[in-house]
Structures are given as C-alpha cells and as structure tokens.
C-alpha positions in Angstrom: -20.2 -16.7 15.8 -16.9 -16.1 15.1 -15.7 -12.1 14.8 -12.0 -12.3 13.0 -13.2 -12.0 9.9 -16.6 -10.0 9.4 -15.4 -6.8 7.4 -15.2 -3.8 9.6 -18.5 -2.4 8.2 -20.3 -5.7 9.2 -18.7 -5.2 12.9 -19.4 -1.1 13.2 -23.3 -2.6 12.5 -22.6 -5.5 14.9 -21.4 -3.3 17.9 -24.3 -1.1 17.1 -27.3 -3.5 17.5 -25.7 -4.9 20.5 -24.9 -7.8 19.2 -21.0 -7.4 20.5 -18.4 -5.5 22.8 -15.2 -4.3 21.6 -14.0 -6.0 24.4 -14.9 -9.5 22.7 -14.1 -8.5 19.2 -10.5 -7.4 20.6 -10.0 -10.6 23.0 -10.5 -12.7 20.1 -8.2 -11.0 17.7 -5.4 -11.3 20.8 -6.7 -14.9 20.9 -5.9 -15.5 17.0 -3.0 -14.0 17.0 -1.2 -15.8 20.0 -2.7 -18.9 18.2 -1.6 -18.0 14.8 1.2 -15.6 14.6 3.9 -17.8 15.8 3.8 -19.0 12.1 3.0 -15.7 10.0 5.0 -13.2 12.4 3.1 -10.6 11.0 2.6 -8.6 14.5 6.1 -7.6 15.5 5.4 -5.4 18.5 2.0 -6.8 20.7 0.1 -3.7 22.2 -2.7 -5.9 24.0 -3.2 -4.4 27.3 -3.4 -0.8 26.0 -6.0 -2.5 23.6 -8.0 -3.6 26.2 -8.3 -0.9 28.2 -9.4 0.9 25.1 -11.6 -1.8 24.2 -13.6 -1.6 27.7 -13.5 2.1 27.0 -15.1 2.0 23.6 -17.8 -0.2 25.4 -18.4 2.5 27.4 -18.6 5.4 25.2 -21.0 3.6 22.7 -23.5 2.8 26.4 -22.7 6.7 27.0 -24.4 6.9 23.2 -21.2 8.1 21.3 -21.1 6.6 17.7 -17.5 7.3 15.9 -16.3 5.7 12.5 -14.3 2.8 13.9 -15.5 2.6 17.5 -14.6 -0.4 19.3 -13.1 -1.9 15.8 -10.1 -3.5 15.8 -6.7 -2.5 13.8 -3.5 -3.0 13.1 -0.4 -0.4 12.3 2.7 -0.4 10.7 5.6 -0.4 12.7 7.2 2.5 11.1 4.3 5.0 12.2 4.8 6.2 15.8 3.3 5.1 18.6 3.6 6.7 21.7 5.4 4.0 24.5 6.1 1.6 21.5 9.4 1.2 20.1 9.8 2.4 15.9 12.5 1.1 14.3 11.5 0.4 10.3 13.7 -2.9 11.1 16.7 -1.3 12.3 18.4 -2.8 15.5 20.6 0.3 15.7 17.1 2.1 16.9 15.5 -1.0 18.8 15.7 1.5 22.3 13.6 4.7 20.0 10.3 5.3 21.5 8.2 8.1 20.4 6.2 10.2 22.7 4.0 11.1 20.3 0.7 9.5 18.1 1.7 9.7 14.2 -1.4 12.4 13.1 -2.5 9.0 11.6 -2.7 6.8 15.0 -4.1 9.9 16.3 -6.8 9.9 13.6 -7.4 6.1 13.8 -7.9 6.3 17.4 -10.1 10.0 18.0 -12.4 7.7 15.1 -12.3 5.0 17.8 -10.3 1.8 16.7 -8.8 -0.3 19.1 -4.7 -0.4 18.0 -3.6 -4.0 18.8 0.1 -3.4 17.6 2.5 -3.0 14.8 3.2 -5.3 12.3 6.7 -6.2 10.6 8.6 -4.3 7.9 11.6 -4.9 5.8 14.9 -3.0 6.7 14.3 0.7 6.4 11.0 -0.3 4.2 13.3 -1.1 1.4 11.8 -4.2 -0.4 9.5 -5.9 -1.2 9.3 -8.7 1.5 9.1 -8.0 4.8 11.9 -9.1 7.2 14.6 -7.8 9.2 17.5 -9.0 12.0 15.1 -7.9 14.9 11.3 -9.4 14.3 12.3 -11.6 11.6 10.4 -12.6 8.5 6.5 -12.2 7.8 4.9 -15.3 6.1 3.0 -15.6 3.2 -0.7 -16.8 4.8 -1.1 -18.9 1.5 2.4 -20.1 1.7 4.9 -20.0 4.4 8.0 -20.4 2.0 6.7 -17.3 0.1 6.7 -13.6 0.8 3.6 -11.3 2.3 5.3 -8.8 0.5 6.8 -5.3 1.3 7.3 -3.2 2.7 3.5 -2.9 4.5 3.3 -7.1 4.2 2.9 -7.3 7.6 -0.6 -5.5 7.7 -1.4 -7.4 4.6 -0.6 -10.9 6.0 -1.9 -9.4 9.3 -5.7 -8.8 7.8 -5.3 -12.1 5.5 -4.9 -14.4 8.9 -7.7 -12.3 10.9 -5.5 -10.2 12.7 -8.0 -7.4 13.1 -9.9 -5.9 10.5 -8.2 -3.0 9.2 -4.7 -1.3 8.8 -2.0 1.5 8.5 0.3 0.8 5.8 2.3 3.6 3.3 3.3 3.1 -0.1 6.3 4.4 -2.2 7.3 1.6 -4.2 4.1 -0.3 -4.2 4.4 -0.8 -0.4 0.3 -1.0 0.2 -0.4 -2.4 -3.5 2.1 -5.3 -3.8 1.4 -7.0 -0.1 -2.6 -6.9 -0.9 -1.3 -8.8 -4.0 0.5 -11.2 -2.9 -1.8 -11.7 0.2 -5.3 -11.3 -1.4 -6.4 -8.3 0.6 -7.5 -4.8 -0.9 -5.1 -1.2 -0.4 -5.3 1.8 -1.6 -2.4 4.7 -2.0 -4.2 7.5 -2.3 -3.8 10.5 -4.3 -0.2 12.0 -3.6 -0.8 14.5 -0.7 -4.1 13.7 0.1 -3.4 11.8 3.5 -1.2 13.8 6.5 2.1 11.8 6.9 3.4 13.2 10.0 5.1 10.6 12.3 5.4 8.2 9.9 9.2 8.8 9.5 12.6 7.2 10.1 13.8 6.4 13.8 15.1 9.9 15.5 13.9 12.1 12.5 11.8 14.7 14.0 8.0 13.9 13.5 7.2 17.5 11.7 4.8 18.2 9.0 6.9 17.6 5.2 5.7 17.1 2.1 7.0 14.1 0.6 8.2 12.8 -3.1 6.2 9.9 -4.1 5.8 8.4 -0.5 1.9 8.3 1.1 0.1 6.7 3.7 -3.0 5.0 3.2 -5.4 2.0 4.4 -5.6 -1.5 3.8 -8.8 -3.6 4.8 -10.5 -6.9 3.5 -13.1 -5.3 1.3 -13.7 -2.2 -1.1 -16.0 -0.7 1.5 -14.0 -1.0 4.2 -11.0 0.8 2.5 -12.9 4.1 1.9 -14.6 4.3 5.8 -11.0 3.9 7.0 -9.7 6.5 4.2 -12.6 8.5 5.1 -10.4 8.7 8.7 -7.5 9.6 7.1 -7.7 12.0 4.3 -7.3 15.5 4.7 -4.1 18.2 5.5 -2.0 18.1 8.6 -3.6 20.1 11.4 -0.5 22.0 11.2 -0.3 22.8 8.0 -2.4 23.4 5.4 -5.1 22.2 8.0 -5.3 26.1 9.2 -7.0 27.2 6.2 -8.0 24.1 4.1 -10.8 21.3 4.6 -10.8 18.4 2.2 -14.1 17.2 0.4 -13.2 14.7 -2.0 -15.3 14.4 -5.2 -17.8 11.4 -5.4 -17.2 8.9 -7.6 -18.2 9.7 -11.0 -20.7 6.5 -11.5 -22.4 4.9 -9.5 -23.1 1.8 -12.4 -20.5 -0.5 -13.6 -21.9 0.3 -17.0 -20.8 3.6 -16.8 -17.4 3.3 -16.6 -14.9 3.8 -19.1 -11.8 1.7 -18.4 -8.3 1.5 -20.2 -7.0 -2.4 -19.8 -3.3 -2.5 -19.7 -1.2 -5.8 -19.3 2.0 -5.2 -21.4 5.1 -3.1 -20.5 8.2 -2.3 -22.4 10.3 -3.0 -19.5 9.1 -6.4 -18.2 6.5 -9.2 -19.6 3.7 -9.5 -17.5 3.3 -13.6 -16.0 0.4 -15.9 -17.1 -1.1 -15.8 -13.7 -1.0 -12.1 -13.0 -2.5 -11.6 -17.1 -5.2 -14.1 -15.9 -6.1 -12.0 -13.0 -6.1 -8.7 -15.6 -8.5 -10.6 -17.9 -10.6 -11.8 -15.1 -11.2 -8.1 -14.4 -11.1 -6.7 -18.1 -14.1 -9.8 -19.0 -16.1 -8.3 -15.4 -16.1 -5.3 -16.9 -17.7 -6.1 -20.1 -20.2 -8.5 -19.1 -21.1 -5.4 -16.5 -21.4 -3.1 -19.8 -18.6 -1.1 -19.4 -17.2 0.1 -22.3 -13.2 -1.6 -22.7 -10.2 -0.4 -24.4 -7.2 -2.0 -24.5 -4.8 1.0 -26.4 -5.4 4.7 -25.8 -3.2 7.3 -27.7 -3.9 9.7 -25.1 -1.8 6.9 -22.2 1.7 8.8 -21.2 4.7 7.1 -22.7 5.5 3.9 -20.7 9.1 3.5 -20.9 9.6 7.3 -20.2 7.4 6.9 -17.2 9.3 4.2 -15.8 12.7 5.6 -16.4 11.5 9.2 -14.4 10.1 7.4 -11.6 13.2 4.8 -11.2 15.1 7.9 -11.5 13.1 10.1 -9.0 12.7 7.4 -6.1 16.3 6.7 -5.8 17.3 9.9 -6.3 16.3 10.3 -2.7 17.9 6.9 -1.5 21.5 8.3 -1.3 21.2 11.3 0.5 22.6 10.6 3.5 25.3 8.3 2.1 28.6 9.0 3.4 31.3 11.3 0.8 32.7 8.5 -0.2 30.3 6.1 -1.0 28.5 9.1 -3.0 31.6 9.8 -4.9 31.9 6.3 -6.1 28.5 6.1 -7.4 29.1 9.2 -9.7 32.2 8.0 -11.0 30.1 4.6 -12.0 27.4 6.6 -13.4 30.1 8.8 -15.4 31.0 5.6 -16.7 27.8 4.5 -18.7 26.9 4.5 -22.3 24.5 7.4 -23.2 23.2 4.2 -24.8 22.4 2.6 -21.9 18.7 3.1 -20.9 18.4 0.2 -18.9 16.1 0.9 -15.8 19.7 -0.4 -13.6 21.3 2.9 -15.6 18.4 4.8 -14.7 18.4 4.3 -10.5 22.4 4.5 -10.9 21.8 8.2 -12.7 19.2 8.6 -10.2 21.8 8.0 -7.1 23.4 11.0 -8.4 21.1 13.9 -9.6 22.0 17.1 -9.2 19.8 19.3 -8.2 19.5 20.5 -11.9 18.6 17.2 -12.7 16.4 16.7 -10.2 14.3 20.0 -12.1 14.3 18.8 -15.2 13.0 14.9 -14.3 10.3 16.7 -12.4 9.5 19.1 -15.2 9.0 16.4 -17.2 7.0 14.2 -14.5 4.8 17.2 -14.7 3.8 17.0 -18.6 3.1 13.1 -17.4 0.5 14.5 -14.9 -1.0 16.5 -18.0 -1.1 13.6 -19.9 -2.9 11.9 -17.3 -5.3 14.5 -16.6 -6.0 14.4 -20.6 -6.5 10.5 -20.9 -8.5 10.7 -17.8 -11.2 13.1 -20.0 -11.6 9.8 -22.0 -11.0 7.2 -19.3 -12.6 6.7 -15.9 -9.9 4.6 -14.6 -7.1 2.3 -15.7 -6.6 -1.8 -15.0 -3.3 -2.9 -14.9 -1.0 -5.4 -12.7 0.8 -4.3 -9.8 4.0 -6.8 -10.1 4.1 -9.4 -12.7 4.0 -12.3 -10.5 2.3 -13.7 -7.7 3.8 -14.0 -4.5 7.8 -15.3 -5.0 9.8 -17.5 -2.6 11.8 -15.5 0.2 14.5 -14.3 -1.1 17.0 -12.6 1.2 19.6 -11.9 -0.9 21.2 -8.7 0.7 22.0 -6.8 -2.3 18.6 -6.1 -4.4 21.0 -5.8 -7.3 22.1 -9.4 -7.4 18.6 -10.6 -7.2 16.2 -11.9 -9.9 12.6 -12.1 -10.4 11.4 -15.5 -12.2 8.5 -14.7 -14.7 7.1 -17.8 -15.7 11.1 -19.4 -16.3 12.6 -16.2 -17.6 14.7 -14.7 -14.7 14.6 -10.6 -14.8 16.0 -8.2 -12.4 14.5 -7.9 -9.1 14.2 -4.2 -8.9 12.5 -3.9 -12.4 8.7 -5.2 -11.1 8.4 -1.8 -9.5 7.6 -0.5 -13.3 3.7 -1.4 -12.6 3.5 0.3 -9.3 5.2 3.2 -10.6 2.7 4.1 -13.1 0.5 5.6 -10.3 3.3 6.6 -8.0 5.4 8.9 -10.1 2.5 11.5 -10.6 1.2 11.0 -7.8 -2.2 8.9 -8.7 -4.4 7.3 -6.8 -4.7 3.8 -7.1 -6.8 0.7 -5.5 -5.3 -2.9 -5.0 -8.1 -5.2 -5.4 -7.7 -8.9 -5.3 -8.6 -10.5 -9.1 -7.4 -14.8 -8.4 -9.1 -17.6 -7.5 -7.5 -19.0 -3.7 -8.6 -22.1 -4.8 -7.0 -22.0 -8.6 -3.7 -21.4 -6.2 -2.0 -18.1 -5.0 -4.0 -14.5 -4.8 -3.2 -12.2 -7.8 -4.2 -8.6 -7.6 -4.7 -6.0 -10.0 -4.4 -2.0 -9.6 -7.1 0.3 -10.6 -5.8 3.7 -11.3 -8.0 6.9 -11.4 -7.9 10.6 -11.4 -5.8 12.9 -9.3 -7.6 13.8 -5.9 -10.9 11.8 -7.3 -10.2 8.6 -4.9 -13.8 7.5 -4.9 -13.8 6.9 -8.5 -11.4 3.7 -8.5 -12.8 3.0 -5.0 -16.1 2.4 -6.2 -15.4 0.8 -9.1 -13.7 -1.9 -6.8 -16.9 -2.3 -5.0 -18.8 -3.3 -8.4 -16.1 -5.4 -9.3 -16.0 -7.1 -5.6 -19.5 -8.0 -6.4 -18.8 -9.2 -9.7 -15.9 -11.2 -8.9 -15.6 -11.8 -5.3 -12.9 -10.2 -3.3 -11.1 -11.2 0.0 -11.0 -15.0 0.7 -9.6 -16.7 4.0 -6.5 -19.1 3.4 -7.1 -22.3 3.8 
C-alpha cells in the first residue's frame, strides 16, 4: 500500500493495528520528498536523520504498549518555528546561522504526542507575503501548477501536504497565512481563536523565546481532512505552561451541532472593497448549495453582520501598525509626512495602511476600542447563526509575482486589476476580532485550480466550524491529490 496520502487518522489506526511501522511511513515520506520536492521546493530544511531515529523510537514505544495521539506520524513544521538544532531564519539571509537551542512550545507538544518531524517548510521573507519565496531557500511552487504560488506565509506547509510530504503540518496566521495557502493548494487549515494555542518559540530570529500575547497572530494546524485538523488542534490547544497554564486548563466546548441540518449559516460573497472572482464565487455557491441540500438554514444577508468596510479598515490599521515598529527613525518620519498629506476624504485601504503605520498609542487604543464593538457585534450575530461562510481571497492561486514592492503589485480578478494587498480583507474578517476560521476545499480539481472557502465560528467555539467542515467534506468531497 502507498502510505503518503492516507489521513493522519487512518495512519494512526494502521499503526495501532500493526499494518505498518513508523519507520516505514517515515522512509516512504522521505523517499517521496527526495523524488518530488526538487520541483515543488516545499521542504527547505530537512531533518531526515533525526526523523528516522524518532520513528524507531515511536515503534519501540508502541511495542511497549504506549499509545499517544500522533505516535509515529510524519509531520512538517513551518520554518518560522524554533526547532532545536535547525536554523530559524524567516527566510532572511542575515540569520542563516541562527540555530535555536530549544523547541517552540508547539514543536514540543507534537513531539510529546509522538509525531516524527521530517523538516521545515518554506516561507516568504519575514513571513510578509501571500507567496513563499526568499533568497535563501528559493520559491515554493503550487503542486497543481508550478507557475503559480502555493500561497504564504505557510505556503511550504500547504504544498507539502498536497504533495504527500507528511500527514500534518504546523503553520501560523496573521494575514490569512494558514487559510490562503490551504485555499490555493486544496488542503485544510484552521486559524484558532486568538490566544487558544500558545505561540512561544514561533518568533523572528534572535528574538527571545518568551511567552507573549500577540495581537492578531495565531499558530494553527494544517492537514488533508477536517478530522485531522481537529486531531492536531487538540494537541496544540492550551495556554503556555509558563503563564496562564500555571492556573488554567483548557476545555473547548463541543460543536453546537452534529447534524448538518441543524446548522444556521450566513453565506457572504460580496465585499465593499474588492470583488469576488468567478472561480471563488462558484466555490462559495457550491458550499451554500450543499448546506441547503443538507437541510441547514442558510441566509445571504443579516442586519447583525458588523460593517465589512469598517472591519477591513480596522484590520488593515491594526495589522500595519505593528509592521514598522523596528524601522529606523528617518524612515518612520518619512511615513509620518506621507500620512499627514493624506486627504481626510481618502478612506481607501491604501490610506488605512499608511495611517496604521504611524499610529500613536492613543490611535491604537481607539482602534482597539472599535474592535471590541465589532467583537460584541459578532457575539450578537452568533446568537442567531452558528457559522459564516465566505471567501479567503478573491481568486485561486495566482502566478508568481516577485516584485519586492507589495504596494506596486496588482491582483487580477476576472481581467481587472486591484491593489495586491486589498485581497487581505476576507482573511481579516476573522483575524481582526480573533475568531476561529476553518479553510476547506470547495472546488473540484478536475475543473482547474483548487478553490477554498472559510467557515468562521464563534470565539472559543473552534469545534463548531471544524465539525461543519467535516460534514461538508462528506457532502462535497475534500482533498484530492494533484495529478
């Protein structure tokens, strides 16, 4: 049997039944990487020797009667996570020799659960792109079309999953960095509720690996099925043992419903700042039709929905307010001069980006207060609905674009060009208030490039969109290997 594409859940069952060993799974995964990754370029740092040692250890542990959630399962990890003995560079050549001495807390957790780490997956420079390429490790190609991006910043992880390089992967998300690569590569990802999964050790090179509460950013699981997402999230979720974990234990509430027919879902496909391309619109409608066919209550509009334009502006300001924190003083002053020259009537996302870059602390507090009003609006909406279905980006995977100035780039939506960064608005819909969001395949690969949608759920009710993802997978199908 070929073992590179069964689900993690199926591999766990086969290992328990003695149908395969972890050494066999690991060797087969390594052989596939060595055969196919020359073209995909998903695995930027290989750790095969230690992986084989870990696999032997997993088989020995199982022979002793041990049984852990991921015991013997080959996985990959985004390059931005610290792994003791491997470089963490975030794609920046300056840090090519930076080798942490300790594992990130999530790497420690998956190893404690028995996973076998094959290596690290590629990222964009500084994690700041919807693509995954950098001078050190090169370009990660989409397994479906090598002339197109696999997404970013967890693009290496999504491409690795689609190509059969391990059953699970660890990623992270602040601008759709879990969800966009999943959407582009036809796999699954889950952006957890803000603060649900500890992030210590998923940090820029040379930064101390301390427990900090990040604004907007989360770490999360990637997989080839919805159930595998839940399997990995259960390993990842929980507070940092150095801080909240001293006093708190996590108990996620169960999904609101088990049957598709019991779900109440709001479907969105229009945004005031950017159109939805025809391929993505077809994916949204495919999911909406499956919900209706399954008996779910589906609405297309609700007065309870927070204002999408204000939400996108707030997200943009909060996201970019942290992006220039380490700029030299002269460069920062130039930004302040440019921002001061903006017309008060300019409410574009480009203006929001510039204003956010020069936020004062007072400005940030005001934006954060408005965010809290949006969070309360989402609480009211989720009293009437269980999930929101909407796009992740307006298009499927786009051709590689290595223009270093993201502000100069454009995204083609059905033949019309729009500012490249404006496509972040759909990812920001869940990110700004800190809501959980599950990315699922929604397109038929036989019709072309994969297309995904996201299922946004109530805060700290991550099992609700994950369960809905599982039910939709049963109706519309899920991952299919590239051909």
